[in-house]
N, C-alpha and C positions, 0 to 999 in steps of 0.2 A: 378625293382630296380635292380640297376647289389652287387650279390652277390663276396667274397669279392678275389677269385678265375676273373674272370671276373676283375673285379676296378685290379687287380694288375698287371695280362697281358694287359691293354690298359695301364697305367703306362709303363708295361715294353715295350708301342713297341713306347715310346715319350719323349721317354731317354735315350738317348744315354751313352753309357759303357766304356771310351779307357780305356787303360794299365796304369797303376800309370805315370807311366812315360812318358801317351804321355802330355805334353805343346802344341800340337794345330792339327786340322788338317785344308787341303785348298781340296779345290775344283775348278779347273777353266773350263771354259767354252770360247767359242766365243764369249761372248757379254759383252758390256757395264756393263753389271749389277750383281749387288755382294751385301748380306746380310753379316751380321758378327753379329756371339752375344759371343761378347768375356767378359760377367759377367757369361756366361750360369758355366762354368766346380765349380769345384766342390773338387779334392784337392789337399793337401796336403804335400809337403815331410815331409818323417816322420820326417828329424833332427827337422824344422818350430814346427811339430804334440805333438811335449816333451817339447816344450816349455811354446807353449800354453795357455794359463787360458779359454782361450773361444770351449767352447764343440761345438763338430758336428750339432747339431739340430743351435745353438750357428749366425752359417756360416749360414746355410742354407737357414738362415731369412733373414741375404741380399746379396743373393748372385739373381740371374734369373734365375733362374730352370724354361728348358724347350722350350727358349728363340731360343738356336735353332730349333726346332718343325719349328720352324715360315718361316722360311728361308728355307725348304727344297726344294720348285720349287725355289734361286736363279737361279742364272746360273752356276754366282759365289760366293764360299759359305765359309766363314771362322769363327771355333768354336775355344775360347779359352779351356782346356780338366785343367786350373790346378786352382783354386779359388785364387775369388780379395783380402782374405787374404795372402796371399804362395804371388802376385805380383796386384798390383788393373794396367793395364790396356790404363784403364781412366779418371788415374790425370795424372799429369806432372812428368815425373822422377825424380822430389828430396821430393813429395806426395807419392810417392806410390808400400811403405811401409810405412805402417799404424801403427806410433809406443806409439802412442799417445792415449791416448781415446779423445780427441775431430779429428784424423782422423779417427776415427769409431764409428763419434754415440753417439761418451759414452762409449761405451762398451772399456769393459776390457781385451784386447787382450792375452797380456803376462806374463804368472805365471811371471820372467825372460827379458832379454829388449834378444832379437836379438845379436850376437855379429856382428863385423863387416865382417868375411867372410859372415855368412849368412844370408846378405842381404848386400854382393854383390852378390850373387848365385845366390840372388831371380831378383839383381837390370837387370841384366841378362839376364834375361830374358825378363824382358825389353826392352833392347837396342834390340838381337834380337828378336821378335818379329820388330816392328817399323825398321828394316831393315828388314829382306820376303817384310812386309807389302809396302814397296815403291818402292823393287822390282818392289813389282806387278802391281799395280796401274799404276808405270814405264810401265810394259810391255803396260796393257792398255791402257795404256792414247795410248802407241804410233799404236797399233793398229788401236783405235777406236776415240779418240783424245781427248773425252771426257763420265763421264760416270758419271752413280749416286752407289753411296753408304746408306745401309743402317742399319744403324750402332741401331744393337736391343738394347731394355734396358728393363727392366718394375722395380715396386719401387712397395714399402707399403703407407699401406694402412689407414694398424688396430692395430699399433703404440700401442695404449691403450688395447691391452691386447685382448683376439677374443673372449671377452664375450664385451669387452666395446666399446666404440661409435665406429663410422670408419670418416678420416676426408673429413669434407664436402662435397658436390659436386661441390659445389661453386670452393674450392684450389680443387678437384683432376680428372680431368678427364681418359673418359676410357678408350684414348690415348690420349700420348700430343709429342706434336711435340714439338724438338726442333733446333732452326734455328740462336743462336746468332753467331757464329763462320761465318754462312755463308754467300756471302754478298744479302744478297735477291732478292733485285730488277733485278740481276742478273739471277735468276734462280727462279725469280716470275711461266716460263714457264714449269717449270716443278715441286716445287709443290705446287703448287692452283689446279692443274686440282689430281696430284693424293694426298689431302686432303678434296679435290669436291671428286673422290671414296672409302676416309677411311668413309667416310657418308652419304653416302647411306645405309653402312650396318643398319641391327638391331640388336642389343642385346637386352632380354628379351624383343620383343614390344617396346621399346624403341630404335629410331633414334641414335646411335653411337655419343657418345659426349668427338667431334678431336675436340680439342684446343693450340693453337701454345701461345707456351714456358709460361706459368703456376707452372706446377707442375713444373720442370726443361725448363736450356732455350737450351739445346743443348753446353754448356761448357766445355764439356768430352774431354779427352786429343785426344779423336782418331780421333774427326771430326775438331779441332781444326789445327792438326798436315795435317790431307788432305787438307783447306784449304790454311793454308802456305804453303806446300808444292806445290801442285795444279790447284792452284792462277783461271788460266782462265780453266779446262775440268772437274773441280773433286768440285761436286756435293751433300756432301755428308748429310745427313739423317737421327738424330739421333729421333728413336722411344720406347716411354716409353709406355710401357703398366699396367694398377692398375694391381696389382692381383686380377684379379677378376676369373681373368682364373687358379684358385693358392687360398686352404686356407696358409693361409701366419706363419701361429703355427707349423700346422704338415706338410707339402709339399704336403696334395696330393692332385694333378689334380683334377680338369673338365675342361674334351677331349675333350664335346662337345664344352667346349669354343675355348677350346688351336681349337679345327678343323675348325672352324668359322675364329680365324685370320691372320692361315695357309693363307686359304680358300680367304679370304680379301689380304694380300700377294701378293698372285697367279695370283691372278687376274688384280692387280692394276701392273706387272709384263707388260705389252703392251699398259699401260697407263704413264705410264714411261723410256719404248721407244720410243710411239709416239712423247714424249714434247724434251726429248735429241733427234730426230731428226727435230723432225719442230724447235730446238732453235738451228743447226743444225750451 
């Protein structure tokens, strides 16, 4: 059993520690394979923290910590460092700032509703991010003609509390692949081998449970943006890991599961590359 210091050291390696002013990080490579972790971030700018009713633990519970770790071997990487409670890049601009509980899983986010200026400053980050992404993907398309973007997320399955019953497995695959916004037939030659690859692994002595459009359908803004703006060359796959890689109530990671997920993605890269080339 790991002692506390060892556990903290491992958690340290599994996480990034961006500066408070950092918005996102981009690592560019000469490759058509891209990984993003746009809900990995936790920072909220000070003017918003002062107006928030939701505490840090409550925010963390709905964020996607450690998703950045799973894409560290993907050649091109984009990681967003701000909390989705500041600006949610995976929602359309008109819903990217959570102003009501209905937009935030019933959570009371604000003690006082942010003013127009505060909302505008958050939305400007949304605008800037998608301008950056458009330029980057255009660059990759010009170089390779097509690309695969793995849009990494995670989801809670213990919403009844730390001692409550988890979401039934029938409704909660370990890995949910969201494809609703893509031309499924066009990209089957990429998607099907990728899903088959993920299914070839085991977790806790059981075959990896990978299903399509069960817990989520892949209707997020980023995949929609890719398929709308790069309809011929862009294959964006929404990958949702069930939070079996961490305790969603305490935030403590399960390093061995995270290492497995990272290895699965790393070892999928030759499969994705070959599939792209075969269909090109």
